[in-house]
Gaussian input, Z-matrix of N, CA and C with variables (Angstrom, degrees):
# hf/3-21g

backbone

0 1
 N
 C     1     B1
 C     2     B2     1     A1
 N     3     B3     2     A2     1     D1
 C     4     B4     3     A3     2     D2
 C     5     B5     4     A4     3     D3
 N     6     B6     5     A5     4     D4
 C     7     B7     6     A6     5     D5
 C     8     B8     7     A7     6     D6
 N     9     B9     8     A8     7     D7
 C    10    B10     9     A9     8     D8
 C    11    B11    10    A10     9     D9
 N    12    B12    11    A11    10    D10
 C    13    B13    12    A12    11    D11
 C    14    B14    13    A13    12    D12
 N    15    B15    14    A14    13    D13
 C    16    B16    15    A15    14    D14
 C    17    B17    16    A16    15    D15
 N    18    B18    17    A17    16    D16
 C    19    B19    18    A18    17    D17
 C    20    B20    19    A19    18    D18
 N    21    B21    20    A20    19    D19
 C    22    B22    21    A21    20    D20
 C    23    B23    22    A22    21    D21
 N    24    B24    23    A23    22    D22
 C    25    B25    24    A24    23    D23
 C    26    B26    25    A25    24    D24
 N    27    B27    26    A26    25    D25
 C    28    B28    27    A27    26    D26
 C    29    B29    28    A28    27    D27
 N    30    B30    29    A29    28    D28
 C    31    B31    30    A30    29    D29
 C    32    B32    31    A31    30    D30
 N    33    B33    32    A32    31    D31
 C    34    B34    33    A33    32    D32
 C    35    B35    34    A34    33    D33
 N    36    B36    35    A35    34    D34
 C    37    B37    36    A36    35    D35
 C    38    B38    37    A37    36    D36
 N    39    B39    38    A38    37    D37
 C    40    B40    39    A39    38    D38
 C    41    B41    40    A40    39    D39
 N    42    B42    41    A41    40    D40
 C    43    B43    42    A42    41    D41
 C    44    B44    43    A43    42    D42
 N    45    B45    44    A44    43    D43
 C    46    B46    45    A45    44    D44
 C    47    B47    46    A46    45    D45
 N    48    B48    47    A47    46    D46
 C    49    B49    48    A48    47    D47
 C    50    B50    49    A49    48    D48
 N    51    B51    50    A50    49    D49
 C    52    B52    51    A51    50    D50
 C    53    B53    52    A52    51    D51
 N    54    B54    53    A53    52    D52
 C    55    B55    54    A54    53    D53
 C    56    B56    55    A55    54    D54
 N    57    B57    56    A56    55    D55
 C    58    B58    57    A57    56    D56
 C    59    B59    58    A58    57    D57
 N    60    B60    59    A59    58    D58
 C    61    B61    60    A60    59    D59
 C    62    B62    61    A61    60    D60
 N    63    B63    62    A62    61    D61
 C    64    B64    63    A63    62    D62
 C    65    B65    64    A64    63    D63
 N    66    B66    65    A65    64    D64
 C    67    B67    66    A66    65    D65
 C    68    B68    67    A67    66    D66
 N    69    B69    68    A68    67    D67
 C    70    B70    69    A69    68    D68
 C    71    B71    70    A70    69    D69
 N    72    B72    71    A71    70    D70
 C    73    B73    72    A72    71    D71
 C    74    B74    73    A73    72    D72
 N    75    B75    74    A74    73    D73
 C    76    B76    75    A75    74    D74
 C    77    B77    76    A76    75    D75
 N    78    B78    77    A77    76    D76
 C    79    B79    78    A78    77    D77
 C    80    B80    79    A79    78    D78
 N    81    B81    80    A80    79    D79
 C    82    B82    81    A81    80    D80
 C    83    B83    82    A82    81    D81
 N    84    B84    83    A83    82    D82
 C    85    B85    84    A84    83    D83
 C    86    B86    85    A85    84    D84
 N    87    B87    86    A86    85    D85
 C    88    B88    87    A87    86    D86
 C    89    B89    88    A88    87    D87
 N    90    B90    89    A89    88    D88
 C    91    B91    90    A90    89    D89
 C    92    B92    91    A91    90    D90
 N    93    B93    92    A92    91    D91
 C    94    B94    93    A93    92    D92
 C    95    B95    94    A94    93    D93
 N    96    B96    95    A95    94    D94
 C    97    B97    96    A96    95    D95
 C    98    B98    97    A97    96    D96
 N    99    B99    98    A98    97    D97
 C   100   B100    99    A99    98    D98
 C   101   B101   100   A100    99    D99
 N   102   B102   101   A101   100   D100
 C   103   B103   102   A102   101   D101
 C   104   B104   103   A103   102   D102
 N   105   B105   104   A104   103   D103
 C   106   B106   105   A105   104   D104
 C   107   B107   106   A106   105   D105
 N   108   B108   107   A107   106   D106
 C   109   B109   108   A108   107   D107
 C   110   B110   109   A109   108   D108
 N   111   B111   110   A110   109   D109
 C   112   B112   111   A111   110   D110
 C   113   B113   112   A112   111   D111
 N   114   B114   113   A113   112   D112
 C   115   B115   114   A114   113   D113
 C   116   B116   115   A115   114   D114
 N   117   B117   116   A116   115   D115
 C   118   B118   117   A117   116   D116
 C   119   B119   118   A118   117   D117
 N   120   B120   119   A119   118   D118
 C   121   B121   120   A120   119   D119
 C   122   B122   121   A121   120   D120
 N   123   B123   122   A122   121   D121
 C   124   B124   123   A123   122   D122
 C   125   B125   124   A124   123   D123
 N   126   B126   125   A125   124   D124
 C   127   B127   126   A126   125   D125
 C   128   B128   127   A127   126   D126
 N   129   B129   128   A128   127   D127
 C   130   B130   129   A129   128   D128
 C   131   B131   130   A130   129   D129
 N   132   B132   131   A131   130   D130
 C   133   B133   132   A132   131   D131
 C   134   B134   133   A133   132   D132
 N   135   B135   134   A134   133   D133
 C   136   B136   135   A135   134   D134
 C   137   B137   136   A136   135   D135
 N   138   B138   137   A137   136   D136
 C   139   B139   138   A138   137   D137
 C   140   B140   139   A139   138   D138
 N   141   B141   140   A140   139   D139
 C   142   B142   141   A141   140   D140
 C   143   B143   142   A142   141   D141
 N   144   B144   143   A143   142   D142
 C   145   B145   144   A144   143   D143
 C   146   B146   145   A145   144   D144
 N   147   B147   146   A146   145   D145
 C   148   B148   147   A147   146   D146
 C   149   B149   148   A148   147   D147
 N   150   B150   149   A149   148   D148
 C   151   B151   150   A150   149   D149
 C   152   B152   151   A151   150   D150
 N   153   B153   152   A152   151   D151
 C   154   B154   153   A153   152   D152
 C   155   B155   154   A154   153   D153
 N   156   B156   155   A155   154   D154
 C   157   B157   156   A156   155   D155
 C   158   B158   157   A157   156   D156
 N   159   B159   158   A158   157   D157
 C   160   B160   159   A159   158   D158
 C   161   B161   160   A160   159   D159
 N   162   B162   161   A161   160   D160
 C   163   B163   162   A162   161   D161
 C   164   B164   163   A163   162   D162
 N   165   B165   164   A164   163   D163
 C   166   B166   165   A165   164   D164
 C   167   B167   166   A166   165   D165
 N   168   B168   167   A167   166   D166
 C   169   B169   168   A168   167   D167
 C   170   B170   169   A169   168   D168
 N   171   B171   170   A170   169   D169
 C   172   B172   171   A171   170   D170
 C   173   B173   172   A172   171   D171
 N   174   B174   173   A173   172   D172
 C   175   B175   174   A174   173   D173
 C   176   B176   175   A175   174   D174
 N   177   B177   176   A176   175   D175
 C   178   B178   177   A177   176   D176
 C   179   B179   178   A178   177   D177
 N   180   B180   179   A179   178   D178
 C   181   B181   180   A180   179   D179
 C   182   B182   181   A181   180   D180
 N   183   B183   182   A182   181   D181
 C   184   B184   183   A183   182   D182
 C   185   B185   184   A184   183   D183
 N   186   B186   185   A185   184   D184
 C   187   B187   186   A186   185   D185
 C   188   B188   187   A187   186   D186
 N   189   B189   188   A188   187   D187
 C   190   B190   189   A189   188   D188
 C   191   B191   190   A190   189   D189
 N   192   B192   191   A191   190   D190
 C   193   B193   192   A192   191   D191
 C   194   B194   193   A193   192   D192
 N   195   B195   194   A194   193   D193
 C   196   B196   195   A195   194   D194
 C   197   B197   196   A196   195   D195
 N   198   B198   197   A197   196   D196
 C   199   B199   198   A198   197   D197
 C   200   B200   199   A199   198   D198
 N   201   B201   200   A200   199   D199
 C   202   B202   201   A201   200   D200
 C   203   B203   202   A202   201   D201
 N   204   B204   203   A203   202   D202
 C   205   B205   204   A204   203   D203
 C   206   B206   205   A205   204   D204
 N   207   B207   206   A206   205   D205
 C   208   B208   207   A207   206   D206
 C   209   B209   208   A208   207   D207
 N   210   B210   209   A209   208   D208
 C   211   B211   210   A210   209   D209
 C   212   B212   211   A211   210   D210
 N   213   B213   212   A212   211   D211
 C   214   B214   213   A213   212   D212
 C   215   B215   214   A214   213   D213
 N   216   B216   215   A215   214   D214
 C   217   B217   216   A216   215   D215
 C   218   B218   217   A217   216   D216
 N   219   B219   218   A218   217   D217
 C   220   B220   219   A219   218   D218
 C   221   B221   220   A220   219   D219
 N   222   B222   221   A221   220   D220
 C   223   B223   222   A222   221   D221
 C   224   B224   223   A223   222   D222
 N   225   B225   224   A224   223   D223
 C   226   B226   225   A225   224   D224
 C   227   B227   226   A226   225   D225
 N   228   B228   227   A227   226   D226
 C   229   B229   228   A228   227   D227
 C   230   B230   229   A229   228   D228
 N   231   B231   230   A230   229   D229
 C   232   B232   231   A231   230   D230
 C   233   B233   232   A232   231   D231
 N   234   B234   233   A233   232   D232
 C   235   B235   234   A234   233   D233
 C   236   B236   235   A235   234   D234
 N   237   B237   236   A236   235   D235
 C   238   B238   237   A237   236   D236
 C   239   B239   238   A238   237   D237
 N   240   B240   239   A239   238   D238
 C   241   B241   240   A240   239   D239
 C   242   B242   241   A241   240   D240
 N   243   B243   242   A242   241   D241
 C   244   B244   243   A243   242   D242
 C   245   B245   244   A244   243   D243
 N   246   B246   245   A245   244   D244
 C   247   B247   246   A246   245   D245
 C   248   B248   247   A247   246   D246
 N   249   B249   248   A248   247   D247
 C   250   B250   249   A249   248   D248
 C   251   B251   250   A250   249   D249
 N   252   B252   251   A251   250   D250
 C   253   B253   252   A252   251   D251
 C   254   B254   253   A253   252   D252
 N   255   B255   254   A254   253   D253
 C   256   B256   255   A255   254   D254
 C   257   B257   256   A256   255   D255
 N   258   B258   257   A257   256   D256
 C   259   B259   258   A258   257   D257
 C   260   B260   259   A259   258   D258
 N   261   B261   260   A260   259   D259
 C   262   B262   261   A261   260   D260
 C   263   B263   262   A262   261   D261
 N   264   B264   263   A263   262   D262
 C   265   B265   264   A264   263   D263
 C   266   B266   265   A265   264   D264
 N   267   B267   266   A266   265   D265
 C   268   B268   267   A267   266   D266
 C   269   B269   268   A268   267   D267
 N   270   B270   269   A269   268   D268
 C   271   B271   270   A270   269   D269
 C   272   B272   271   A271   270   D270
 N   273   B273   272   A272   271   D271
 C   274   B274   273   A273   272   D272
 C   275   B275   274   A274   273   D273
 N   276   B276   275   A275   274   D274
 C   277   B277   276   A276   275   D275
 C   278   B278   277   A277   276   D276
 N   279   B279   278   A278   277   D277
 C   280   B280   279   A279   278   D278
 C   281   B281   280   A280   279   D279
 N   282   B282   281   A281   280   D280
 C   283   B283   282   A282   281   D281
 C   284   B284   283   A283   282   D282
 N   285   B285   284   A284   283   D283
 C   286   B286   285   A285   284   D284
 C   287   B287   286   A286   285   D285
 N   288   B288   287   A287   286   D286
 C   289   B289   288   A288   287   D287
 C   290   B290   289   A289   288   D288
 N   291   B291   290   A290   289   D289
 C   292   B292   291   A291   290   D290
 C   293   B293   292   A292   291   D291
 N   294   B294   293   A293   292   D292
 C   295   B295   294   A294   293   D293
 C   296   B296   295   A295   294   D294
 N   297   B297   296   A296   295   D295
 C   298   B298   297   A297   296   D296
 C   299   B299   298   A298   297   D297
 N   300   B300   299   A299   298   D298
 C   301   B301   300   A300   299   D299
 C   302   B302   301   A301   300   D300
 N   303   B303   302   A302   301   D301
 C   304   B304   303   A303   302   D302
 C   305   B305   304   A304   303   D303
 N   306   B306   305   A305   304   D304
 C   307   B307   306   A306   305   D305
 C   308   B308   307   A307   306   D306
 N   309   B309   308   A308   307   D307
 C   310   B310   309   A309   308   D308
 C   311   B311   310   A310   309   D309
 N   312   B312   311   A311   310   D310
 C   313   B313   312   A312   311   D311
 C   314   B314   313   A313   312   D312
 N   315   B315   314   A314   313   D313
 C   316   B316   315   A315   314   D314
 C   317   B317   316   A316   315   D315
 N   318   B318   317   A317   316   D316
 C   319   B319   318   A318   317   D317
 C   320   B320   319   A319   318   D318
 N   321   B321   320   A320   319   D319
 C   322   B322   321   A321   320   D320
 C   323   B323   322   A322   321   D321
 N   324   B324   323   A323   322   D322
 C   325   B325   324   A324   323   D323
 C   326   B326   325   A325   324   D324
 N   327   B327   326   A326   325   D325
 C   328   B328   327   A327   326   D326
 C   329   B329   328   A328   327   D327
 N   330   B330   329   A329   328   D328
 C   331   B331   330   A330   329   D329
 C   332   B332   331   A331   330   D330
 N   333   B333   332   A332   331   D331
 C   334   B334   333   A333   332   D332
 C   335   B335   334   A334   333   D333
 N   336   B336   335   A335   334   D334
 C   337   B337   336   A336   335   D335
 C   338   B338   337   A337   336   D336

   B1=1.4464
   B2=1.5235
   B3=1.3035
   B4=1.4628
   B5=1.5244
   B6=1.3352
   B7=1.4585
   B8=1.5265
   B9=1.3423
   B10=1.4584
   B11=1.5273
   B12=1.3120
   B13=1.4632
   B14=1.5243
   B15=1.3143
   B16=1.4512
   B17=1.5195
   B18=1.3427
   B19=1.4617
   B20=1.5197
   B21=1.3240
   B22=1.4570
   B23=1.5313
   B24=1.3121
   B25=1.4745
   B26=1.5284
   B27=1.3197
   B28=1.4630
   B29=1.5336
   B30=1.3375
   B31=1.4583
   B32=1.5213
   B33=1.3299
   B34=1.4656
   B35=1.5217
   B36=1.3156
   B37=1.4610
   B38=1.5220
   B39=1.3340
   B40=1.4642
   B41=1.5261
   B42=1.3282
   B43=1.4660
   B44=1.5195
   B45=1.3145
   B46=1.4689
   B47=1.5298
   B48=1.3249
   B49=1.4574
   B50=1.5235
   B51=1.3224
   B52=1.4669
   B53=1.5125
   B54=1.3381
   B55=1.4630
   B56=1.5240
   B57=1.3289
   B58=1.4704
   B59=1.5216
   B60=1.3144
   B61=1.4541
   B62=1.5236
   B63=1.3324
   B64=1.4627
   B65=1.5215
   B66=1.3258
   B67=1.4545
   B68=1.5157
   B69=1.3192
   B70=1.4635
   B71=1.5163
   B72=1.3117
   B73=1.4596
   B74=1.5230
   B75=1.3066
   B76=1.4571
   B77=1.5206
   B78=1.3079
   B79=1.4539
   B80=1.5197
   B81=1.3402
   B82=1.4639
   B83=1.5255
   B84=1.3195
   B85=1.4654
   B86=1.5230
   B87=1.3298
   B88=1.4693
   B89=1.5173
   B90=1.3349
   B91=1.4645
   B92=1.5260
   B93=1.3009
   B94=1.4661
   B95=1.5327
   B96=1.3198
   B97=1.4649
   B98=1.5304
   B99=1.3349
   B100=1.4656
   B101=1.5312
   B102=1.3004
   B103=1.4694
   B104=1.5271
   B105=1.2967
   B106=1.4651
   B107=1.5240
   B108=1.3128
   B109=1.4615
   B110=1.5223
   B111=1.3112
   B112=1.4588
   B113=1.5284
   B114=1.3166
   B115=1.4572
   B116=1.5198
   B117=1.3004
   B118=1.4538
   B119=1.5316
   B120=1.3128
   B121=1.4649
   B122=1.5225
   B123=1.3200
   B124=1.4554
   B125=1.5126
   B126=1.3116
   B127=1.4552
   B128=1.5274
   B129=1.3063
   B130=1.4653
   B131=1.5266
   B132=1.3217
   B133=1.4670
   B134=1.5255
   B135=1.3281
   B136=1.4656
   B137=1.5171
   B138=1.3389
   B139=1.4558
   B140=1.5239
   B141=1.3253
   B142=1.4564
   B143=1.5200
   B144=1.3186
   B145=1.4609
   B146=1.5285
   B147=1.3111
   B148=1.4610
   B149=1.5276
   B150=1.3493
   B151=1.4654
   B152=1.5315
   B153=1.3011
   B154=1.4678
   B155=1.5196
   B156=1.3240
   B157=1.4509
   B158=1.5200
   B159=1.3304
   B160=1.4657
   B161=1.5287
   B162=1.3297
   B163=1.4708
   B164=1.5364
   B165=1.3221
   B166=1.4648
   B167=1.5234
   B168=1.3290
   B169=1.4647
   B170=1.5263
   B171=1.3178
   B172=1.4705
   B173=1.5242
   B174=1.3124
   B175=1.4653
   B176=1.5221
   B177=1.3319
   B178=1.4630
   B179=1.5243
   B180=1.3425
   B181=1.4666
   B182=1.5255
   B183=1.3229
   B184=1.4639
   B185=1.5272
   B186=1.3240
   B187=1.4663
   B188=1.5196
   B189=1.3188
   B190=1.4706
   B191=1.5242
   B192=1.3310
   B193=1.4665
   B194=1.5288
   B195=1.3149
   B196=1.4749
   B197=1.5272
   B198=1.3186
   B199=1.4643
   B200=1.5308
   B201=1.3308
   B202=1.4738
   B203=1.5243
   B204=1.3058
   B205=1.4716
   B206=1.5284
   B207=1.3127
   B208=1.4633
   B209=1.5331
   B210=1.3432
   B211=1.4664
   B212=1.5298
   B213=1.3552
   B214=1.4693
   B215=1.5260
   B216=1.3217
   B217=1.4590
   B218=1.5252
   B219=1.3376
   B220=1.4629
   B221=1.5218
   B222=1.3127
   B223=1.4575
   B224=1.5234
   B225=1.3369
   B226=1.4620
   B227=1.5183
   B228=1.3359
   B229=1.4570
   B230=1.5243
   B231=1.3165
   B232=1.4637
   B233=1.5182
   B234=1.3273
   B235=1.4601
   B236=1.5214
   B237=1.3298
   B238=1.4578
   B239=1.5208
   B240=1.3298
   B241=1.4699
   B242=1.5266
   B243=1.3335
   B244=1.4648
   B245=1.5277
   B246=1.3137
   B247=1.4588
   B248=1.5269
   B249=1.3241
   B250=1.4736
   B251=1.5216
   B252=1.3186
   B253=1.4579
   B254=1.5241
   B255=1.3116
   B256=1.4604
   B257=1.5231
   B258=1.3123
   B259=1.4581
   B260=1.5310
   B261=1.3213
   B262=1.4688
   B263=1.5215
   B264=1.3303
   B265=1.4584
   B266=1.5221
   B267=1.3327
   B268=1.4604
   B269=1.5166
   B270=1.3313
   B271=1.4631
   B272=1.5251
   B273=1.3186
   B274=1.4554
   B275=1.5195
   B276=1.3279
   B277=1.4643
   B278=1.5235
   B279=1.3344
   B280=1.4606
   B281=1.5199
   B282=1.3299
   B283=1.4661
   B284=1.5261
   B285=1.3263
   B286=1.4636
   B287=1.5102
   B288=1.3110
   B289=1.4642
   B290=1.5212
   B291=1.3230
   B292=1.4653
   B293=1.5270
   B294=1.3238
   B295=1.4577
   B296=1.5305
   B297=1.3234
   B298=1.4637
   B299=1.5283
   B300=1.3247
   B301=1.4594
   B302=1.5195
   B303=1.3561
   B304=1.4587
   B305=1.5321
   B306=1.3288
   B307=1.4637
   B308=1.5232
   B309=1.3204
   B310=1.4567
   B311=1.5244
   B312=1.3105
   B313=1.4588
   B314=1.5224
   B315=1.3059
   B316=1.4564
   B317=1.5254
   B318=1.3235
   B319=1.4594
   B320=1.5208
   B321=1.3301
   B322=1.4594
   B323=1.5161
   B324=1.3470
   B325=1.4659
   B326=1.5282
   B327=1.3186
   B328=1.4616
   B329=1.5156
   B330=1.3181
   B331=1.4574
   B332=1.5187
   B333=1.3138
   B334=1.4649
   B335=1.5258
   B336=1.3132
   B337=1.4736
   B338=1.5092
   A1=110.99
   A2=114.61
   A3=119.47
   A4=111.89
   A5=116.62
   A6=120.35
   A7=112.50
   A8=117.33
   A9=122.83
   A10=112.27
   A11=116.60
   A12=121.52
   A13=109.89
   A14=114.68
   A15=120.99
   A16=109.90
   A17=115.76
   A18=119.15
   A19=108.25
   A20=116.73
   A21=122.39
   A22=115.85
   A23=120.75
   A24=120.98
   A25=113.52
   A26=118.70
   A27=120.43
   A28=109.90
   A29=115.53
   A30=120.29
   A31=111.40
   A32=114.92
   A33=123.12
   A34=105.93
   A35=116.71
   A36=122.56
   A37=107.06
   A38=115.71
   A39=120.62
   A40=109.62
   A41=115.78
   A42=121.93
   A43=106.96
   A44=115.70
   A45=121.82
   A46=109.86
   A47=115.64
   A48=122.59
   A49=106.79
   A50=116.10
   A51=119.89
   A52=110.03
   A53=116.66
   A54=121.77
   A55=112.70
   A56=116.77
   A57=121.25
   A58=111.94
   A59=115.37
   A60=120.62
   A61=106.41
   A62=116.03
   A63=121.62
   A64=110.97
   A65=116.82
   A66=121.17
   A67=109.97
   A68=115.17
   A69=120.30
   A70=109.65
   A71=115.75
   A72=123.02
   A73=107.26
   A74=115.75
   A75=120.20
   A76=109.51
   A77=115.24
   A78=123.21
   A79=105.46
   A80=116.15
   A81=120.94
   A82=112.17
   A83=115.05
   A84=121.58
   A85=111.13
   A86=117.61
   A87=121.88
   A88=110.72
   A89=114.78
   A90=119.91
   A91=107.52
   A92=117.64
   A93=123.07
   A94=114.40
   A95=118.28
   A96=121.79
   A97=108.16
   A98=117.98
   A99=119.36
   A100=111.42
   A101=116.06
   A102=122.71
   A103=113.30
   A104=117.65
   A105=120.59
   A106=109.83
   A107=115.78
   A108=120.34
   A109=112.20
   A110=117.16
   A111=121.75
   A112=111.08
   A113=115.92
   A114=122.56
   A115=108.43
   A116=119.46
   A117=133.53
   A118=111.14
   A119=115.87
   A120=122.31
   A121=112.14
   A122=114.32
   A123=121.41
   A124=103.85
   A125=117.85
   A126=121.37
   A127=111.42
   A128=115.90
   A129=123.35
   A130=112.38
   A131=117.27
   A132=120.60
   A133=108.68
   A134=115.15
   A135=120.54
   A136=109.42
   A137=115.17
   A138=122.04
   A139=107.19
   A140=116.76
   A141=122.00
   A142=111.10
   A143=115.72
   A144=121.74
   A145=113.15
   A146=117.31
   A147=120.26
   A148=113.02
   A149=118.43
   A150=122.07
   A151=112.50
   A152=117.13
   A153=120.12
   A154=110.33
   A155=115.37
   A156=120.76
   A157=113.35
   A158=117.13
   A159=121.61
   A160=112.00
   A161=116.24
   A162=123.60
   A163=112.72
   A164=116.10
   A165=120.32
   A166=112.27
   A167=117.16
   A168=118.34
   A169=109.93
   A170=117.10
   A171=119.99
   A172=110.44
   A173=117.69
   A174=121.35
   A175=111.15
   A176=116.92
   A177=119.49
   A178=110.76
   A179=116.76
   A180=120.74
   A181=109.91
   A182=117.64
   A183=120.82
   A184=111.55
   A185=117.25
   A186=120.83
   A187=111.04
   A188=116.34
   A189=120.08
   A190=110.14
   A191=116.81
   A192=120.39
   A193=110.51
   A194=117.83
   A195=120.69
   A196=110.72
   A197=116.27
   A198=120.25
   A199=110.32
   A200=117.40
   A201=121.68
   A202=110.62
   A203=115.89
   A204=120.82
   A205=110.25
   A206=116.42
   A207=122.25
   A208=111.72
   A209=116.29
   A210=119.10
   A211=111.87
   A212=115.41
   A213=123.65
   A214=116.43
   A215=118.57
   A216=119.78
   A217=108.37
   A218=116.39
   A219=122.15
   A220=113.04
   A221=116.30
   A222=120.54
   A223=109.28
   A224=115.11
   A225=122.07
   A226=108.03
   A227=115.69
   A228=121.98
   A229=110.34
   A230=114.72
   A231=122.16
   A232=107.90
   A233=117.05
   A234=122.76
   A235=107.29
   A236=116.09
   A237=119.47
   A238=110.49
   A239=115.38
   A240=119.23
   A241=110.06
   A242=116.72
   A243=121.32
   A244=109.89
   A245=115.63
   A246=121.90
   A247=107.91
   A248=116.11
   A249=123.32
   A250=113.51
   A251=117.10
   A252=120.66
   A253=109.91
   A254=116.79
   A255=119.86
   A256=112.62
   A257=117.63
   A258=120.47
   A259=110.40
   A260=117.20
   A261=119.91
   A262=112.33
   A263=116.76
   A264=121.59
   A265=111.93
   A266=116.75
   A267=121.17
   A268=115.30
   A269=117.80
   A270=121.16
   A271=110.00
   A272=115.75
   A273=122.76
   A274=108.97
   A275=117.04
   A276=120.27
   A277=108.72
   A278=115.77
   A279=119.96
   A280=113.45
   A281=117.40
   A282=119.11
   A283=109.48
   A284=115.26
   A285=122.99
   A286=107.46
   A287=115.92
   A288=121.77
   A289=109.48
   A290=115.28
   A291=122.24
   A292=108.57
   A293=115.80
   A294=119.45
   A295=109.77
   A296=117.11
   A297=121.69
   A298=112.99
   A299=117.36
   A300=122.21
   A301=112.29
   A302=115.74
   A303=124.13
   A304=113.87
   A305=116.77
   A306=121.43
   A307=109.57
   A308=116.57
   A309=121.26
   A310=109.60
   A311=116.58
   A312=122.09
   A313=109.45
   A314=115.21
   A315=122.09
   A316=108.05
   A317=115.72
   A318=121.37
   A319=107.16
   A320=114.75
   A321=122.42
   A322=109.54
   A323=115.29
   A324=120.69
   A325=109.73
   A326=114.75
   A327=120.92
   A328=107.45
   A329=115.71
   A330=121.09
   A331=108.51
   A332=115.31
   A333=121.39
   A334=107.97
   A335=115.21
   A336=119.06
   A337=111.89
   D1=-46.21
   D2=-175.10
   D3=-58.23
   D4=-36.00
   D5=-177.34
   D6=-92.49
   D7=-0.80
   D8=178.24
   D9=56.67
   D10=43.13
   D11=179.74
   D12=-99.51
   D13=78.72
   D14=-179.58
   D15=-117.79
   D16=144.38
   D17=173.14
   D18=-82.02
   D19=177.13
   D20=-167.49
   D21=-51.27
   D22=-41.02
   D23=-176.60
   D24=-98.89
   D25=-8.96
   D26=-179.46
   D27=-68.84
   D28=148.81
   D29=-175.83
   D30=-147.85
   D31=160.85
   D32=167.40
   D33=-109.62
   D34=130.49
   D35=176.43
   D36=-107.21
   D37=131.18
   D38=-174.62
   D39=-127.60
   D40=133.88
   D41=172.39
   D42=-98.15
   D43=124.35
   D44=-175.18
   D45=-112.41
   D46=138.76
   D47=172.68
   D48=-125.96
   D49=98.07
   D50=-175.74
   D51=64.57
   D52=-117.10
   D53=177.21
   D54=-99.49
   D55=9.58
   D56=-176.33
   D57=-108.41
   D58=144.20
   D59=170.84
   D60=-85.30
   D61=115.17
   D62=-179.26
   D63=-84.70
   D64=-29.85
   D65=179.99
   D66=-174.16
   D67=171.14
   D68=177.81
   D69=-159.95
   D70=163.59
   D71=169.85
   D72=-155.83
   D73=167.43
   D74=178.57
   D75=-119.37
   D76=158.41
   D77=173.38
   D78=-124.30
   D79=109.51
   D80=-168.09
   D81=-137.50
   D82=160.71
   D83=178.85
   D84=-70.22
   D85=-42.96
   D86=-175.92
   D87=-125.09
   D88=148.49
   D89=176.13
   D90=-119.02
   D91=-148.47
   D92=-169.96
   D93=-90.42
   D94=12.43
   D95=178.92
   D96=-102.46
   D97=118.45
   D98=-179.63
   D99=-66.00
   D100=138.24
   D101=175.45
   D102=54.81
   D103=34.22
   D104=177.80
   D105=-73.01
   D106=143.09
   D107=-179.13
   D108=-91.18
   D109=2.66
   D110=-176.65
   D111=-99.71
   D112=150.65
   D113=174.24
   D114=-171.30
   D115=148.56
   D116=0.43
   D117=-91.75
   D118=167.68
   D119=-177.51
   D120=-116.39
   D121=142.60
   D122=162.18
   D123=-92.71
   D124=121.14
   D125=-169.06
   D126=-136.07
   D127=169.88
   D128=173.95
   D129=53.45
   D130=39.30
   D131=-178.29
   D132=-71.58
   D133=123.22
   D134=179.80
   D135=-143.37
   D136=135.55
   D137=173.26
   D138=-127.70
   D139=128.97
   D140=178.64
   D141=-58.14
   D142=146.83
   D143=-175.16
   D144=-51.53
   D145=-45.81
   D146=-176.97
   D147=-69.28
   D148=-11.36
   D149=-179.07
   D150=-105.92
   D151=-1.53
   D152=-179.00
   D153=-68.90
   D154=150.23
   D155=-178.80
   D156=86.75
   D157=3.29
   D158=-179.62
   D159=-107.65
   D160=11.56
   D161=178.03
   D162=63.77
   D163=28.18
   D164=179.09
   D165=-65.26
   D166=-40.67
   D167=179.59
   D168=-62.61
   D169=-39.40
   D170=177.28
   D171=-62.11
   D172=-44.38
   D173=-179.85
   D174=-62.36
   D175=-41.39
   D176=178.79
   D177=-67.12
   D178=-42.80
   D179=178.75
   D180=-60.30
   D181=-44.08
   D182=178.57
   D183=-63.09
   D184=-37.16
   D185=176.56
   D186=-64.13
   D187=-43.15
   D188=178.36
   D189=-63.31
   D190=-43.18
   D191=-179.21
   D192=-62.11
   D193=-41.32
   D194=176.84
   D195=-61.63
   D196=-42.37
   D197=177.38
   D198=-63.93
   D199=-45.63
   D200=179.87
   D201=-59.16
   D202=-42.84
   D203=178.68
   D204=-62.38
   D205=-43.30
   D206=-179.20
   D207=-60.32
   D208=-35.77
   D209=-179.11
   D210=-97.96
   D211=17.85
   D212=167.25
   D213=79.11
   D214=25.43
   D215=170.15
   D216=-83.92
   D217=145.38
   D218=-179.31
   D219=-100.93
   D220=-12.87
   D221=179.36
   D222=-156.64
   D223=158.57
   D224=176.65
   D225=-134.14
   D226=158.94
   D227=-175.74
   D228=-128.27
   D229=153.22
   D230=173.00
   D231=-134.79
   D232=134.20
   D233=173.42
   D234=-101.04
   D235=130.50
   D236=-178.24
   D237=-161.17
   D238=156.60
   D239=171.41
   D240=-106.50
   D241=5.76
   D242=176.77
   D243=-73.85
   D244=147.53
   D245=177.22
   D246=-112.41
   D247=135.65
   D248=178.05
   D249=59.57
   D250=33.84
   D251=174.95
   D252=-105.04
   D253=-59.31
   D254=-174.95
   D255=-80.08
   D256=-16.22
   D257=175.23
   D258=-60.51
   D259=-34.96
   D260=-178.99
   D261=-69.59
   D262=-12.29
   D263=175.03
   D264=-100.48
   D265=9.46
   D266=177.23
   D267=92.55
   D268=10.35
   D269=177.59
   D270=-87.12
   D271=149.31
   D272=178.54
   D273=-122.38
   D274=134.51
   D275=176.85
   D276=-69.21
   D277=127.67
   D278=-178.17
   D279=-119.49
   D280=-14.81
   D281=-174.39
   D282=-163.79
   D283=164.22
   D284=171.99
   D285=-135.05
   D286=134.01
   D287=-178.40
   D288=-146.25
   D289=165.79
   D290=172.50
   D291=-86.96
   D292=139.47
   D293=175.92
   D294=-86.30
   D295=-176.21
   D296=-178.83
   D297=-59.48
   D298=-23.19
   D299=-177.70
   D300=-101.29
   D301=11.96
   D302=177.42
   D303=70.33
   D304=23.43
   D305=174.58
   D306=-89.89
   D307=146.98
   D308=175.03
   D309=-73.97
   D310=128.50
   D311=179.15
   D312=-131.64
   D313=152.21
   D314=175.32
   D315=-104.06
   D316=144.96
   D317=176.20
   D318=-111.25
   D319=125.90
   D320=-179.75
   D321=-111.92
   D322=146.38
   D323=179.62
   D324=-127.48
   D325=144.80
   D326=171.32
   D327=-130.60
   D328=125.53
   D329=174.90
   D330=-79.88
   D331=134.92
   D332=-179.49
   D333=-94.03
   D334=126.80
   D335=-179.70
   D336=-112.93

């Protein structure tokens, strides 16, 4: 994100509260799993501490999914080590892999309808 190295359809989604960034996430071709066969990813999901509990991550994820649908993707993925977080948004765990730093991560998928 910092270097703005995005391909044509990749994006940063930002939740704004006045002049403050309340949260953000990215929609990218690749995430932190080397040689993964999955794409595209909702990645780098972050919500500021004072904004947590307001379902901001859900709102951002839904915005990304609408964008993905608009540009003709049929599914999206999230890499995470959280348990029972993304399932509540309709994601299903489909795989487990090591990330670039050799940490165990789960890969979740959501089919876009």
